[in-house]
PDBQT receptor file of N, H, CA, C and O in Angstrom, charges set to zero:
ATOM      1  N   UNK A   1       0.833  -1.182   0.000  1.00  0.00    +0.000 N 
ATOM      2  CA  UNK A   1       0.000   0.000   0.000  1.00  0.00    +0.000 C 
ATOM      3  C   UNK A   1       0.873   1.239   0.000  1.00  0.00    +0.000 C 
ATOM      4  O   UNK A   1       1.922   1.290   0.642  1.00  0.00    +0.000 OA
ATOM      5  N   UNK A   2       0.420   2.216  -0.724  1.00  0.00    +0.000 N 
ATOM      6  H   UNK A   2      -0.432   2.174  -1.245  1.00  0.00    +0.000 HD
ATOM      7  CA  UNK A   2       1.177   3.456  -0.743  1.00  0.00    +0.000 C 
ATOM      8  C   UNK A   2       0.875   4.268   0.513  1.00  0.00    +0.000 C 
ATOM      9  O   UNK A   2      -0.079   3.990   1.238  1.00  0.00    +0.000 OA
ATOM     10  N   UNK A   3       1.693   5.257   0.747  1.00  0.00    +0.000 N 
ATOM     11  H   UNK A   3       2.468   5.483   0.158  1.00  0.00    +0.000 HD
ATOM     12  CA  UNK A   3       1.550   6.087   1.936  1.00  0.00    +0.000 C 
ATOM     13  C   UNK A   3       0.261   6.895   1.902  1.00  0.00    +0.000 C 
ATOM     14  O   UNK A   3      -0.368   7.097   2.940  1.00  0.00    +0.000 OA
ATOM     15  N   UNK A   4      -0.139   7.357   0.726  1.00  0.00    +0.000 N 
ATOM     16  H   UNK A   4       0.373   7.192  -0.118  1.00  0.00    +0.000 HD
ATOM     17  CA  UNK A   4      -1.368   8.145   0.620  1.00  0.00    +0.000 C 
ATOM     18  C   UNK A   4      -2.597   7.315   0.958  1.00  0.00    +0.000 C 
ATOM     19  O   UNK A   4      -3.537   7.814   1.575  1.00  0.00    +0.000 OA
ATOM     20  N   UNK A   5      -2.591   6.068   0.561  1.00  0.00    +0.000 N 
ATOM     21  H   UNK A   5      -1.827   5.662   0.060  1.00  0.00    +0.000 HD
ATOM     22  CA  UNK A   5      -3.721   5.196   0.852  1.00  0.00    +0.000 C 
ATOM     23  C   UNK A   5      -3.817   4.957   2.363  1.00  0.00    +0.000 C 
ATOM     24  O   UNK A   5      -4.913   4.978   2.924  1.00  0.00    +0.000 OA
ATOM     25  N   UNK A   6      -2.682   4.732   3.018  1.00  0.00    +0.000 N 
ATOM     26  H   UNK A   6      -1.792   4.715   2.562  1.00  0.00    +0.000 HD
ATOM     27  CA  UNK A   6      -2.669   4.526   4.459  1.00  0.00    +0.000 C 
ATOM     28  C   UNK A   6      -3.173   5.763   5.183  1.00  0.00    +0.000 C 
ATOM     29  O   UNK A   6      -3.932   5.649   6.145  1.00  0.00    +0.000 OA
ATOM     30  N   UNK A   7      -2.766   6.933   4.739  1.00  0.00    +0.000 N 
ATOM     31  H   UNK A   7      -2.149   7.026   3.957  1.00  0.00    +0.000 HD
ATOM     32  CA  UNK A   7      -3.217   8.180   5.356  1.00  0.00    +0.000 C 
ATOM     33  C   UNK A   7      -4.716   8.370   5.180  1.00  0.00    +0.000 C 
ATOM     34  O   UNK A   7      -5.392   8.885   6.071  1.00  0.00    +0.000 OA
ATOM     35  N   UNK A   8      -5.235   7.950   4.022  1.00  0.00    +0.000 N 
ATOM     36  H   UNK A   8      -4.686   7.531   3.298  1.00  0.00    +0.000 HD
ATOM     37  CA  UNK A   8      -6.675   8.068   3.772  1.00  0.00    +0.000 C 
ATOM     38  C   UNK A   8      -7.461   7.189   4.739  1.00  0.00    +0.000 C 
ATOM     39  O   UNK A   8      -8.464   7.626   5.303  1.00  0.00    +0.000 OA
ATOM     40  N   UNK A   9      -7.009   5.952   4.929  1.00  0.00    +0.000 N 
ATOM     41  H   UNK A   9      -6.194   5.597   4.471  1.00  0.00    +0.000 HD
ATOM     42  CA  UNK A   9      -7.692   5.056   5.857  1.00  0.00    +0.000 C 
ATOM     43  C   UNK A   9      -7.554   5.548   7.295  1.00  0.00    +0.000 C 
ATOM     44  O   UNK A   9      -8.489   5.424   8.086  1.00  0.00    +0.000 OA
ATOM     45  N   UNK A  10      -6.400   6.101   7.633  1.00  0.00    +0.000 N 
ATOM     46  H   UNK A  10      -5.641   6.202   6.991  1.00  0.00    +0.000 HD
ATOM     47  CA  UNK A  10      -6.176   6.595   8.985  1.00  0.00    +0.000 C 
ATOM     48  C   UNK A  10      -7.105   7.756   9.306  1.00  0.00    +0.000 C 
ATOM     49  O   UNK A  10      -7.511   7.917  10.457  1.00  0.00    +0.000 OA
ATOM     50  N   UNK A  11      -7.446   8.560   8.321  1.00  0.00    +0.000 N 
ATOM     51  H   UNK A  11      -7.116   8.430   7.386  1.00  0.00    +0.000 HD
ATOM     52  CA  UNK A  11      -8.351   9.689   8.528  1.00  0.00    +0.000 C 
ATOM     53  C   UNK A  11      -9.755   9.212   8.889  1.00  0.00    +0.000 C 
ATOM     54  O   UNK A  11     -10.477   9.918   9.593  1.00  0.00    +0.000 OA
ATOM     55  N   UNK A  12     -10.152   8.042   8.426  1.00  0.00    +0.000 N 
ATOM     56  H   UNK A  12      -9.565   7.468   7.854  1.00  0.00    +0.000 HD
ATOM     57  CA  UNK A  12     -11.482   7.505   8.722  1.00  0.00    +0.000 C 
ATOM     58  C   UNK A  12     -11.502   6.618   9.960  1.00  0.00    +0.000 C 
ATOM     59  O   UNK A  12     -12.580   6.276  10.448  1.00  0.00    +0.000 OA
ATOM     60  N   UNK A  13     -10.364   6.245  10.469  1.00  0.00    +0.000 N 
ATOM     61  H   UNK A  13      -9.489   6.523  10.073  1.00  0.00    +0.000 HD
ATOM     62  CA  UNK A  13     -10.297   5.311  11.586  1.00  0.00    +0.000 C 
ATOM     63  C   UNK A  13     -10.871   5.918  12.862  1.00  0.00    +0.000 C 
ATOM     64  O   UNK A  13     -11.661   5.262  13.541  1.00  0.00    +0.000 OA
ATOM     65  N   UNK A  14     -10.507   7.130  13.202  1.00  0.00    +0.000 N 
ATOM     66  H   UNK A  14      -9.866   7.663  12.650  1.00  0.00    +0.000 HD
ATOM     67  CA  UNK A  14     -10.999   7.768  14.424  1.00  0.00    +0.000 C 
ATOM     68  C   UNK A  14     -12.511   7.907  14.450  1.00  0.00    +0.000 C 
ATOM     69  O   UNK A  14     -13.151   7.459  15.401  1.00  0.00    +0.000 OA
ATOM     70  N   UNK A  15     -13.099   8.520  13.424  1.00  0.00    +0.000 N 
ATOM     71  H   UNK A  15     -12.580   8.884  12.651  1.00  0.00    +0.000 HD
ATOM     72  CA  UNK A  15     -14.564   8.628  13.408  1.00  0.00    +0.000 C 
ATOM     73  C   UNK A  15     -15.276   7.279  13.393  1.00  0.00    +0.000 C 
ATOM     74  O   UNK A  15     -16.357   7.146  13.966  1.00  0.00    +0.000 OA
ATOM     75  N   UNK A  16     -14.686   6.282  12.747  1.00  0.00    +0.000 N 
ATOM     76  H   UNK A  16     -13.808   6.390  12.281  1.00  0.00    +0.000 HD
ATOM     77  CA  UNK A  16     -15.304   4.957  12.716  1.00  0.00    +0.000 C 
ATOM     78  C   UNK A  16     -15.320   4.340  14.111  1.00  0.00    +0.000 C 
ATOM     79  O   UNK A  16     -16.318   3.743  14.515  1.00  0.00    +0.000 OA
ATOM     80  N   UNK A  17     -14.226   4.481  14.843  1.00  0.00    +0.000 N 
ATOM     81  H   UNK A  17     -13.415   4.966  14.514  1.00  0.00    +0.000 HD
ATOM     82  CA  UNK A  17     -14.166   3.955  16.207  1.00  0.00    +0.000 C 
ATOM     83  C   UNK A  17     -15.150   4.708  17.097  1.00  0.00    +0.000 C 
ATOM     84  O   UNK A  17     -15.816   4.101  17.935  1.00  0.00    +0.000 OA
ATOM     85  N   UNK A  18     -15.245   6.023  16.920  1.00  0.00    +0.000 N 
ATOM     86  H   UNK A  18     -14.703   6.516  16.239  1.00  0.00    +0.000 HD
ATOM     87  CA  UNK A  18     -16.180   6.828  17.697  1.00  0.00    +0.000 C 
ATOM     88  C   UNK A  18     -17.625   6.387  17.460  1.00  0.00    +0.000 C 
ATOM     89  O   UNK A  18     -18.386   6.216  18.411  1.00  0.00    +0.000 OA
ATOM     90  N   UNK A  19     -17.997   6.206  16.212  1.00  0.00    +0.000 N 
ATOM     91  H   UNK A  19     -17.379   6.345  15.439  1.00  0.00    +0.000 HD
ATOM     92  CA  UNK A  19     -19.363   5.774  15.892  1.00  0.00    +0.000 C 
ATOM     93  C   UNK A  19     -19.653   4.375  16.444  1.00  0.00    +0.000 C 
ATOM     94  O   UNK A  19     -20.743   4.121  16.956  1.00  0.00    +0.000 OA
ATOM     95  N   UNK A  20     -18.684   3.481  16.338  1.00  0.00    +0.000 N 
ATOM     96  H   UNK A  20     -17.799   3.687  15.922  1.00  0.00    +0.000 HD
ATOM     97  CA  UNK A  20     -18.879   2.127  16.852  1.00  0.00    +0.000 C 
ATOM     98  C   UNK A  20     -19.055   2.139  18.367  1.00  0.00    +0.000 C 
ATOM     99  O   UNK A  20     -19.909   1.430  18.899  1.00  0.00    +0.000 OA
ATOM    100  N   UNK A  21     -18.246   2.946  19.065  1.00  0.00    +0.000 N 
ATOM    101  H   UNK A  21     -17.553   3.521  18.633  1.00  0.00    +0.000 HD
ATOM    102  CA  UNK A  21     -18.363   2.989  20.520  1.00  0.00    +0.000 C 
ATOM    103  C   UNK A  21     -19.680   3.620  20.954  1.00  0.00    +0.000 C 
ATOM    104  O   UNK A  21     -20.276   3.179  21.936  1.00  0.00    +0.000 OA
ATOM    105  N   UNK A  22     -20.142   4.635  20.244  1.00  0.00    +0.000 N 
ATOM    106  H   UNK A  22     -19.658   4.993  19.446  1.00  0.00    +0.000 HD
ATOM    107  CA  UNK A  22     -21.430   5.257  20.565  1.00  0.00    +0.000 C 
ATOM    108  C   UNK A  22     -22.576   4.277  20.335  1.00  0.00    +0.000 C 
ATOM    109  O   UNK A  22     -23.527   4.235  21.115  1.00  0.00    +0.000 OA
ATOM    110  N   UNK A  23     -22.486   3.494  19.272  1.00  0.00    +0.000 N 
ATOM    111  H   UNK A  23     -21.713   3.527  18.638  1.00  0.00    +0.000 HD
ATOM    112  CA  UNK A  23     -23.522   2.498  18.993  1.00  0.00    +0.000 C 
ATOM    113  C   UNK A  23     -23.558   1.432  20.078  1.00  0.00    +0.000 C 
ATOM    114  O   UNK A  23     -24.635   0.996  20.487  1.00  0.00    +0.000 OA
ATOM    115  N   UNK A  24     -22.376   1.007  20.550  1.00  0.00    +0.000 N 
ATOM    116  H   UNK A  24     -21.502   1.361  20.218  1.00  0.00    +0.000 HD
ATOM    117  CA  UNK A  24     -22.323  -0.009  21.608  1.00  0.00    +0.000 C 
ATOM    118  C   UNK A  24     -22.860   0.539  22.924  1.00  0.00    +0.000 C 
ATOM    119  O   UNK A  24     -23.542  -0.173  23.660  1.00  0.00    +0.000 OA
ATOM    120  N   UNK A  25     -22.558   1.795  23.223  1.00  0.00    +0.000 N 
ATOM    121  H   UNK A  25     -22.003   2.373  22.624  1.00  0.00    +0.000 HD
ATOM    122  CA  UNK A  25     -23.087   2.398  24.446  1.00  0.00    +0.000 C 
ATOM    123  C   UNK A  25     -24.608   2.510  24.379  1.00  0.00    +0.000 C 
ATOM    124  O   UNK A  25     -25.289   2.227  25.365  1.00  0.00    +0.000 OA
ATOM    125  N   UNK A  26     -25.148   2.916  23.240  1.00  0.00    +0.000 N 
ATOM    126  H   UNK A  26     -24.595   3.146  22.439  1.00  0.00    +0.000 HD
ATOM    127  CA  UNK A  26     -26.598   3.029  23.086  1.00  0.00    +0.000 C 
ATOM    128  C   UNK A  26     -27.259   1.662  23.241  1.00  0.00    +0.000 C 
ATOM    129  O   UNK A  26     -28.317   1.549  23.860  1.00  0.00    +0.000 OA
ATOM    130  N   UNK A  27     -26.646   0.640  22.687  1.00  0.00    +0.000 N 
ATOM    131  H   UNK A  27     -25.787   0.732  22.184  1.00  0.00    +0.000 HD
ATOM    132  CA  UNK A  27     -27.182  -0.713  22.806  1.00  0.00    +0.000 C 
ATOM    133  C   UNK A  27     -27.197  -1.161  24.269  1.00  0.00    +0.000 C 
ATOM    134  O   UNK A  27     -28.182  -1.738  24.731  1.00  0.00    +0.000 OA
ATOM    135  N   UNK A  28     -26.111  -0.897  24.995  1.00  0.00    +0.000 N 
ATOM    136  H   UNK A  28     -25.312  -0.429  24.620  1.00  0.00    +0.000 HD
ATOM    137  CA  UNK A  28     -26.042  -1.277  26.401  1.00  0.00    +0.000 C 
ATOM    138  C   UNK A  28     -27.049  -0.519  27.242  1.00  0.00    +0.000 C 
ATOM    139  O   UNK A  28     -27.664  -1.099  28.137  1.00  0.00    +0.000 OA
ATOM    140  N   UNK A  29     -27.230   0.766  26.973  1.00  0.00    +0.000 N 
ATOM    141  H   UNK A  29     -26.730   1.236  26.246  1.00  0.00    +0.000 HD
ATOM    142  CA  UNK A  29     -28.210   1.558  27.714  1.00  0.00    +0.000 C 
ATOM    143  C   UNK A  29     -29.617   1.036  27.460  1.00  0.00    +0.000 C 
ATOM    144  O   UNK A  29     -30.421   0.951  28.388  1.00  0.00    +0.000 OA
ATOM    145  N   UNK A  30     -29.925   0.686  26.217  1.00  0.00    +0.000 N 
ATOM    146  H   UNK A  30     -29.272   0.755  25.462  1.00  0.00    +0.000 HD
ATOM    147  CA  UNK A  30     -31.256   0.155  25.891  1.00  0.00    +0.000 C 
ATOM    148  C   UNK A  30     -31.523  -1.178  26.573  1.00  0.00    +0.000 C 
ATOM    149  O   UNK A  30     -32.676  -1.507  26.854  1.00  0.00    +0.000 OA
ATOM    150  N   UNK A  31     -30.478  -1.948  26.842  1.00  0.00    +0.000 N 
ATOM    151  H   UNK A  31     -29.541  -1.681  26.613  1.00  0.00    +0.000 HD
ATOM    152  CA  UNK A  31     -30.646  -3.240  27.515  1.00  0.00    +0.000 C 
ATOM    153  C   UNK A  31     -30.718  -3.097  29.028  1.00  0.00    +0.000 C 
ATOM    154  O   UNK A  31     -31.009  -4.070  29.722  1.00  0.00    +0.000 OA
ATOM    155  N   UNK A  32     -30.459  -1.900  29.553  1.00  0.00    +0.000 N 
ATOM    156  H   UNK A  32     -30.223  -1.109  28.988  1.00  0.00    +0.000 HD
ATOM    157  CA  UNK A  32     -30.513  -1.695  30.989  1.00  0.00    +0.000 C 
ATOM    158  C   UNK A  32     -29.201  -1.985  31.694  1.00  0.00    +0.000 C 
ATOM    159  O   UNK A  32     -29.174  -2.121  32.917  1.00  0.00    +0.000 OA
ATOM    160  N   UNK A  33     -28.130  -2.081  30.955  1.00  0.00    +0.000 N 
ATOM    161  H   UNK A  33     -28.152  -1.971  29.961  1.00  0.00    +0.000 HD
ATOM    162  CA  UNK A  33     -26.842  -2.406  31.538  1.00  0.00    +0.000 C 
ATOM    163  C   UNK A  33     -26.278  -1.256  32.377  1.00  0.00    +0.000 C 
ATOM    164  O   UNK A  33     -25.445  -1.483  33.254  1.00  0.00    +0.000 OA
ATOM    165  N   UNK A  34     -26.721  -0.039  32.118  1.00  0.00    +0.000 N 
ATOM    166  H   UNK A  34     -27.398   0.146  31.405  1.00  0.00    +0.000 HD
ATOM    167  CA  UNK A  34     -26.214   1.100  32.863  1.00  0.00    +0.000 C 
ATOM    168  C   UNK A  34     -26.541   0.957  34.351  1.00  0.00    +0.000 C 
ATOM    169  O   UNK A  34     -25.701   1.263  35.198  1.00  0.00    +0.000 OA
ATOM    170  N   UNK A  35     -27.725   0.505  34.671  1.00  0.00    +0.000 N 
ATOM    171  H   UNK A  35     -28.407   0.256  33.984  1.00  0.00    +0.000 HD
ATOM    172  CA  UNK A  35     -28.130   0.325  36.069  1.00  0.00    +0.000 C 
ATOM    173  C   UNK A  35     -27.325  -0.796  36.722  1.00  0.00    +0.000 C 
ATOM    174  O   UNK A  35     -26.967  -0.696  37.895  1.00  0.00    +0.000 OA
ATOM    175  N   UNK A  36     -27.038  -1.851  35.981  1.00  0.00    +0.000 N 
ATOM    176  H   UNK A  36     -27.329  -1.932  35.028  1.00  0.00    +0.000 HD
ATOM    177  CA  UNK A  36     -26.258  -2.969  36.513  1.00  0.00    +0.000 C 
ATOM    178  C   UNK A  36     -24.845  -2.495  36.871  1.00  0.00    +0.000 C 
ATOM    179  O   UNK A  36     -24.326  -2.814  37.941  1.00  0.00    +0.000 OA
ATOM    180  N   UNK A  37     -24.235  -1.737  35.971  1.00  0.00    +0.000 N 
ATOM    181  H   UNK A  37     -24.656  -1.478  35.102  1.00  0.00    +0.000 HD
ATOM    182  CA  UNK A  37     -22.878  -1.241  36.215  1.00  0.00    +0.000 C 
ATOM    183  C   UNK A  37     -22.866  -0.288  37.405  1.00  0.00    +0.000 C 
ATOM    184  O   UNK A  37     -21.955  -0.342  38.231  1.00  0.00    +0.000 OA
ATOM    185  N   UNK A  38     -23.861   0.577  37.499  1.00  0.00    +0.000 N 
ATOM    186  H   UNK A  38     -24.601   0.621  36.828  1.00  0.00    +0.000 HD
ATOM    187  CA  UNK A  38     -23.938   1.508  38.622  1.00  0.00    +0.000 C 
ATOM    188  C   UNK A  38     -24.090   0.760  39.940  1.00  0.00    +0.000 C 
ATOM    189  O   UNK A  38     -23.434   1.110  40.921  1.00  0.00    +0.000 OA
ATOM    190  N   UNK A  39     -24.930  -0.247  39.984  1.00  0.00    +0.000 N 
ATOM    191  H   UNK A  39     -25.464  -0.531  39.187  1.00  0.00    +0.000 HD
ATOM    192  CA  UNK A  39     -25.110  -1.037  41.206  1.00  0.00    +0.000 C 
ATOM    193  C   UNK A  39     -23.815  -1.729  41.625  1.00  0.00    +0.000 C 
ATOM    194  O   UNK A  39     -23.484  -1.761  42.811  1.00  0.00    +0.000 OA
ATOM    195  N   UNK A  40     -23.080  -2.283  40.657  1.00  0.00    +0.000 N 
ATOM    196  H   UNK A  40     -23.349  -2.257  39.694  1.00  0.00    +0.000 HD
ATOM    197  CA  UNK A  40     -21.814  -2.938  40.977  1.00  0.00    +0.000 C 
ATOM    198  C   UNK A  40     -20.794  -1.926  41.488  1.00  0.00    +0.000 C 
ATOM    199  O   UNK A  40     -20.045  -2.220  42.420  1.00  0.00    +0.000 OA
ATOM    200  N   UNK A  41     -20.756  -0.748  40.893  1.00  0.00    +0.000 N 
ATOM    201  H   UNK A  41     -21.364  -0.509  40.136  1.00  0.00    +0.000 HD
ATOM    202  CA  UNK A  41     -19.818   0.285  41.336  1.00  0.00    +0.000 C 
ATOM    203  C   UNK A  41     -20.130   0.726  42.757  1.00  0.00    +0.000 C 
ATOM    204  O   UNK A  41     -19.220   0.922  43.563  1.00  0.00    +0.000 OA
ATOM    205  N   UNK A  42     -21.398   0.883  43.067  1.00  0.00    +0.000 N 
ATOM    206  H   UNK A  42     -22.138   0.724  42.413  1.00  0.00    +0.000 HD
ATOM    207  CA  UNK A  42     -21.787   1.275  44.420  1.00  0.00    +0.000 C 
ATOM    208  C   UNK A  42     -21.393   0.197  45.418  1.00  0.00    +0.000 C 
ATOM    209  O   UNK A  42     -20.883   0.503  46.496  1.00  0.00    +0.000 OA
ATOM    210  N   UNK A  43     -21.630  -1.068  45.064  1.00  0.00    +0.000 N 
ATOM    211  H   UNK A  43     -22.045  -1.316  44.188  1.00  0.00    +0.000 HD
ATOM    212  CA  UNK A  43     -21.290  -2.162  45.957  1.00  0.00    +0.000 C 
ATOM    213  C   UNK A  43     -19.777  -2.238  46.210  1.00  0.00    +0.000 C 
ATOM    214  O   UNK A  43     -19.349  -2.456  47.343  1.00  0.00    +0.000 OA
ATOM    215  N   UNK A  44     -18.982  -2.060  45.170  1.00  0.00    +0.000 N 
ATOM    216  H   UNK A  44     -19.330  -1.883  44.249  1.00  0.00    +0.000 HD
ATOM    217  CA  UNK A  44     -17.528  -2.095  45.318  1.00  0.00    +0.000 C 
ATOM    218  C   UNK A  44     -17.060  -0.941  46.190  1.00  0.00    +0.000 C 
ATOM    219  O   UNK A  44     -16.203  -1.136  47.052  1.00  0.00    +0.000 OA
ATOM    220  N   UNK A  45     -17.602   0.255  45.988  1.00  0.00    +0.000 N 
ATOM    221  H   UNK A  45     -18.299   0.413  45.288  1.00  0.00    +0.000 HD
ATOM    222  CA  UNK A  45     -17.206   1.405  46.803  1.00  0.00    +0.000 C 
ATOM    223  C   UNK A  45     -17.558   1.192  48.263  1.00  0.00    +0.000 C 
ATOM    224  O   UNK A  45     -16.772   1.519  49.152  1.00  0.00    +0.000 OA
ATOM    225  N   UNK A  46     -18.732   0.647  48.511  1.00  0.00    +0.000 N 
ATOM    226  H   UNK A  46     -19.371   0.381  47.790  1.00  0.00    +0.000 HD
ATOM    227  CA  UNK A  46     -19.142   0.419  49.892  1.00  0.00    +0.000 C 
ATOM    228  C   UNK A  46     -18.225  -0.608  50.569  1.00  0.00    +0.000 C 
ATOM    229  O   UNK A  46     -17.938  -0.484  51.759  1.00  0.00    +0.000 OA
ATOM    230  N   UNK A  47     -17.764  -1.617  49.825  1.00  0.00    +0.000 N 
ATOM    231  H   UNK A  47     -17.997  -1.718  48.858  1.00  0.00    +0.000 HD
ATOM    232  CA  UNK A  47     -16.859  -2.605  50.390  1.00  0.00    +0.000 C 
ATOM    233  C   UNK A  47     -15.489  -2.005  50.669  1.00  0.00    +0.000 C 
ATOM    234  O   UNK A  47     -14.868  -2.320  51.685  1.00  0.00    +0.000 OA
ATOM    235  N   UNK A  48     -15.014  -1.148  49.780  1.00  0.00    +0.000 N 
ATOM    236  H   UNK A  48     -15.518  -0.892  48.956  1.00  0.00    +0.000 HD
ATOM    237  CA  UNK A  48     -13.691  -0.535  49.976  1.00  0.00    +0.000 C 
ATOM    238  C   UNK A  48     -13.689   0.428  51.152  1.00  0.00    +0.000 C 
ATOM    239  O   UNK A  48     -12.727   0.477  51.918  1.00  0.00    +0.000 OA
ATOM    240  N   UNK A  49     -14.748   1.182  51.294  1.00  0.00    +0.000 N 
ATOM    241  H   UNK A  49     -15.530   1.142  50.671  1.00  0.00    +0.000 HD
ATOM    242  CA  UNK A  49     -14.840   2.139  52.392  1.00  0.00    +0.000 C 
ATOM    243  C   UNK A  49     -15.093   1.406  53.709  1.00  0.00    +0.000 C 
ATOM    244  O   UNK A  49     -14.674   1.869  54.770  1.00  0.00    +0.000 OA
ATOM    245  N   UNK A  50     -15.758   0.297  53.644  1.00  0.00    +0.000 N 
ATOM    246  H   UNK A  50     -16.099  -0.079  52.782  1.00  0.00    +0.000 HD
ATOM    247  CA  UNK A  50     -16.020  -0.492  54.838  1.00  0.00    +0.000 C 
ATOM    248  C   UNK A  50     -17.395  -0.253  55.437  1.00  0.00    +0.000 C 
ATOM    249  O   UNK A  50     -17.663  -0.678  56.561  1.00  0.00    +0.000 OA
ATOM    250  N   UNK A  51     -18.264   0.420  54.704  1.00  0.00    +0.000 N 
ATOM    251  H   UNK A  51     -18.046   0.766  53.792  1.00  0.00    +0.000 HD
ATOM    252  CA  UNK A  51     -19.609   0.689  55.216  1.00  0.00    +0.000 C 
ATOM    253  C   UNK A  51     -20.475  -0.555  55.102  1.00  0.00    +0.000 C 
ATOM    254  O   UNK A  51     -21.220  -0.896  56.020  1.00  0.00    +0.000 OA
ATOM    255  N   UNK A  52     -20.365  -1.235  53.949  1.00  0.00    +0.000 N 
ATOM    256  H   UNK A  52     -19.759  -0.958  53.203  1.00  0.00    +0.000 HD
ATOM    257  CA  UNK A  52     -21.259  -2.363  53.706  1.00  0.00    +0.000 C 
ATOM    258  C   UNK A  52     -20.663  -3.589  54.164  1.00  0.00    +0.000 C 
ATOM    259  O   UNK A  52     -21.270  -4.653  54.044  1.00  0.00    +0.000 OA
TER     260      UNK A  52
């Protein structure tokens, strides 16, 4: 591959990764995973602090 072709693909790599990550986050939020992660984070914090 020539250098220009590599540069062209590299220009699209960042936005492609951004769109893919946003799509995965939206999918997880729609499944209710956000609440699960929040509950686990709260439980871990309570164990580290020693309250729970």
